[in-house]
N, C-alpha and C positions, 0 to 999 in steps of 0.2 A: 904706363910711365910716360911723362912728357918732359923733355929737356928744352926749356925755353931760356937758356942761359946765354944765348948769343954766341955759342961756341961752334956753331956750324958754319959752313962756307959762306952763307948769305949774311952772316953777322947781324942778327936781329930781325931780318925780314922773314925768317922761317923758324919754326919749331920742329923738333923731332919727336916721334911718338912710337911706342910699341906696346904690345900686350904681353901679359904673363898669366900663367896658371896660378902662380903664387910668387909674390915679391918678397925678398929677404932684406934688401938694402938698396940705397940709391946707387951705389957702385962707383968705381973710378971713371967709367966711360961717360957718366951722365945719363946712361940708359938703364941703370939699375942692375941688380943681380937677382936670380931666383930660378924657378923651374918653369919650363914650358914657354919660353920666349917666342913671340911671333911678331914680325919676321925674325929670323936668327941672324947673327953677325955674318954668317957665311952667305946668307941670301941677299942682303941688301945693306949698302953703305958702311960695311965693315963693323958697325956697332949694333946692327939689327934694329932698323927703324924705318918708318915712312916719313915723308915730309909734309908738314902743314904750312902752306904758303900764306903768310899773314899780310904782307905789304910789299910794295915795290920800293919803299924808302925806309931806312932804319932811323926814324925820328918820330917825334910825337906831334909834328906840325899838322899833318893831314889826317883827319879822322877817317876811319874805315868802317863802312856799314857792314854789319854782320847779323846773323840769326842762328839760333839753335832750336832744333826740334828734338824733343826727348821724352822718354818715359823711363820706367824703372830698369829697363833692360837694354836700351839702344839709344844712341844719340847721333844726330847729324849736325855738322857745323858748316855754315856757308859764309864766306868772307869776300867782299868786293875789294880785292887787294890793290887795285889801281893799275895792274899790269896790262889788262885789256879792258877797254872802256865798257862799263856796265856788267862785266863778267864776274861770276862767282868762282872762287877756288873752294873746293869742298872736301870734307873729311868725314869719315864714319867710323864708329867703334861700337861694338856690342853684339848682342844676339841677332842671328837671323832665324827665320822660320824654317825648321827642318822638315823636309818631306818624309824623313825616315819615321817620324812619330814624336812622341812626347820626350821630355828632357832626359829621362833615364835611358832612352834608346840612343840619343845623340847628345851626350853631355858636353861635347866640345863644339857646339854650334855657335861659335863666337868668331867674329871677323873684324879686320881693320882695313880701311881703304884710305889711302893718301897718295901723294905723288912719289914717284920712284927715283927722282933725281933732285939734288940740291941746287940752289942758286939758279933756277930756271924761271924766267919771266914769260917765256913764250907759251903758246897753247900746248895742251897736254898730249898732242898726237903721238909722240914717241917717248914720253916720260911717264906714262900712266896718268889716267884722269878719270875722275868719278863719273863724268857725263859721257862715258864711252862704253860701248858694248863690243865684245869680241866674238869672232866666229870660230877660232881655234885656240887651244891652250897656249900656243906659242905667240899669240898676239902680244904686242909690247905694252902690256898692262902690268908694269912692274911693281905697282903699289897695292896689289890686291892679295891678302893672305887670310886664311882661316887658321884657327888655333891648332887643330889636330884632325886626324882622320876620325871616322866613325868609331873605330875600335880603340883609338888613343895610342896606337903603336907607331905612327909615322911622324908625329910632331908637326911643326909649322909647314903649311903647304900653300903654294900659289894657286889662285883660282881665276876664272874669267867670268865676267858679268855678261849674261846673255838676255837679250830682249826678244821681241817677236819679229824675227827676220822676214817673215812673210808679209809684213806690213811696213818694211823699211827698205830704203834704197840701198841695195848691196853695192859696196865700193871697196872691196878688198877685205882685209882681216879686221879692221877697226871701223866702227861707225859711231857717230855722235847720237845722243839720245833724242832722236826725233824721227818722224816717219814721213810717208808720202801720201797718206790717205787725204782726199779733199776735206776741207773744213767748212761745214760739216760733211760727212760722208754722203755721196750723191743719192744713194738709194733709200736711206732711212733717216736722213737729217740728224745723225748721231755723231758723237765724238768718241774715239776709242782710246783706251789705255790698256796696258798689259803689265803683269808682274815682271820684276827683274830677277832672274834666276842665277844661282851660283853654280858653275859647272867645273868639274874636275878635268884632268888631262885626257880622260877616256870619254869625254862628252856626257858623262853622267850628271844629272841634275840633283844636287844635294839639298838645295833649299831656295828660299826667296828672301830678298830684302824685306824687312818689316817696314811697311808704311811708305815705301819709295817705289814709284812706278815710272814706266815709260809712256809718254804721250805719243801716239802713233800718227802725229800730224807735224807739219813744219813749224818751226819756232816763230815764223812771221805771223802766225795766226793767234799768238798768245802774247800777253803783256806781263811784265814782271809784277808779282804780287797778285795776279788774278786768282780768284777763287771760284769754285763751282761745286755743285752737288752731283753725286753719282746716281745712276739708274740701273735697272736690270740687275746684273751680277754685283753691282756696286751701290745698290740702293741703301740709303741710310748713312753713306760715307760722304765726308766733305774733303776737299782738296785745295791745296795752295801751290801755285806755279812759281818756280824760280827760273827766270830767263835773263841771261843765258849762262851756261857753263863755259869753262875755259876751252872746251873743244867745240863750242858752237851748239851744243845740245841744250836740254832743259830738264829740270827736275820737277816731277809731279809728286807732291808730298801729301800724305793722308793726315788730316788734322783732327778728325773725329776720334772719339774713344772706341774705335772699332778695329784697331791694328791687330793682325793675326799674331798669336802667341802660343808657344808650346813648351 
C-alpha cells in the first residue's frame, strides 16, 4: 500500500508505504487495512509505514531523475530527490532470497526498506538508509522490516542489512555501502563485491537481497551508471552501479537474468 496523497509531514515531498499479507481496504489512515501489516503502526510513524523521499520541493517545476529495477518478485526504486547533489534516495519492496530454502520453507520472505523518519532532507545516518549496513540489531536502521518470522508467529520484525565487514572500514555501528580494498585489488587486479544479508536480532542470517550487492571499494573509484561484467563466482552476471546513496555509499545492481530466486 502506498499513500501518495500529500498527507504526510513533508506535504508532497514524500510518500508512505507498507506491506500486507492481505489487504482488505484502503482504510481511514491512508495506509489501508488488512492482515499482516509491516511495519505495524506500533513500530513506525503511528500508521505503520516507511518513507519514500521523492523530492526536496513540493512542485512540478524541477524534474527528478529516477530508475526502477524489477522482476516478478522484487523491485528497487532510486530517486535523485535534489536533497543531496547527485545522491539517490532508495526504496525496496518484495522477496529476498531465503537461506532457509524454498518458498514453502520460508513463505514470509518479503521485506520493505525505506526511510524511518518523515520530512528529513539530510543524509540517512540516523534515519535509516538503504545504502547503510549495520553491525548490531540496535543500529539506527529504522526503515528495515520483513513481513514475519520463519514460522509466521511473530509478525512484522525489524532487521539489519549486513555486508562484508572484513572488507569494510569499521566505524561504529553503521557503515555506508562501500569498502576499503584498493581498486583494483593489489594482488590479483580484481574488483570485489559481496551479497547483502538480512540479519535478525540474534545475528542470525536469514537471507540475502535479490540482485543488490555491496562493492567492496571506495565510491571514488566508480561513476554513476557504470556497468561491468562479473567473473569467477559472478561469471555470466552483469551489473549497474548507482553512485551515490544518501549515506555516501553506492548500490551495485544485478541487471542480467540471473538473480537468485527461491
